[in-house]
N, C-alpha and C positions, 0 to 999 in steps of 0.2 A: 126113256122120255115117255113110252107108251103105258110103262108100268104107272108112271106119275102121274098121267094123266086118268088112268083106270083108277087107279086110289084116290085124287082126287073127286072123281066126279060121283061114286057110287052113293054118295049118299048114307054114307054111314058115321055113326059117331067118329070112329078113327079117321075118316077124309077129312070130319069139322074140324078135330082135335090137330090135323096134319097140318090145316091151313088158318087156324088161330095161332099157329105156332108160327107161321110164317108173316101173317098179319102181324104180331107182339113185337118181331123183328123189325119191321120196316116199320112200325113207330118209334118203338128205339133210335132207329138211325133218323127215321125222317120228320120226327112228330113232331108238334110245335115248337117250334123256334122262338128263340125270346124275343118277345117286342113281337111278336108275328101273328100274335091271335090267339084265340083259345084252342082247348084241345080241341075243341066239336067242330071248330071249324076247319080244321088238317085231318080232322079223324074219315071221313065219307070219305076225299080223294086218295089220302095215304092209302084205304084200304082197297080203293077201285083200282089204284096205280096197281097193289100186291097181286092180283086178279088178271091186271094186264103183263104185268111181267113173268107171271106163270105162262099164260096161255104166248108171250113172243118163246120163250123156254121150248114148252110144247111143241109150238109149230116152228119148229127151229129150221125143221128140212123142207117144210111147206114155203117160209119164205123165204132159207136162203134160193128155194127155186125161180120164183118170180122176181128175186133181188139180182137170180146171175149170180149168186154167188157160189165158194167152193167150201159146201158143207162138211167137207170129209176134214180141212182141216183148221175153221172155224175162223179165216181170215177174216171172214165181211163181220165179223161180231164187234170191233171197234165203229164198222158204220148203222150198224144197227142203234148200236150206243150212243152214237150222234143223233141217230133217228129220235131216239128216245127222249132226248135228253132239249131238242126242237118242239118237242109235245111236251112238256110235260113243267108247267109254270115253275119256274123260282123260287116262288111262294112253298112249295111243295118240298124242295129240298135244302133253302135260302140259296141268296143269291153266293152267299161263301162256297158252300156244298158245290151248285151248278158250277162254280170257276174254276174249282179243285176238278169235278170232273172232267171237266174240258180241258185243264192241262192237262190232266192224264194220261187220256186220249193225244195229247199232241206231241207227250214224248212216248207212246206208245207207236205212234207214226213215226216220226225221228230214227227210236230204236228201229223201227221194222224196214229201215230207208225209204216210205212212202213219203217223207215229208221235210224238207229240207228246216233246219234249226236256224231259226230266226235269230 
């Protein structure tokens, strides 16, 4: 992660190209949902979310520490993912995408034995 952080913040054209590709991936997956507005209305939130998610990834050790999660196993990533879903407006991922993500997290917790099957 330290290498990724250094690469993305070094100000080089390569860093810009890497970040631009990450933004492009996010825009393909989270771009304008049909009927929910124009690309201009969603570009800023999607691009900002990309940076936020990278921050979570790059600061995972610090985040795990302050949340008292076991960083070595990654067992707390579902909790972090739920927090992100609570913060991010459904307008970004769409109501269906948000519901699908929550369902996936529920299924993970059931498989891991952290939640009872309803």
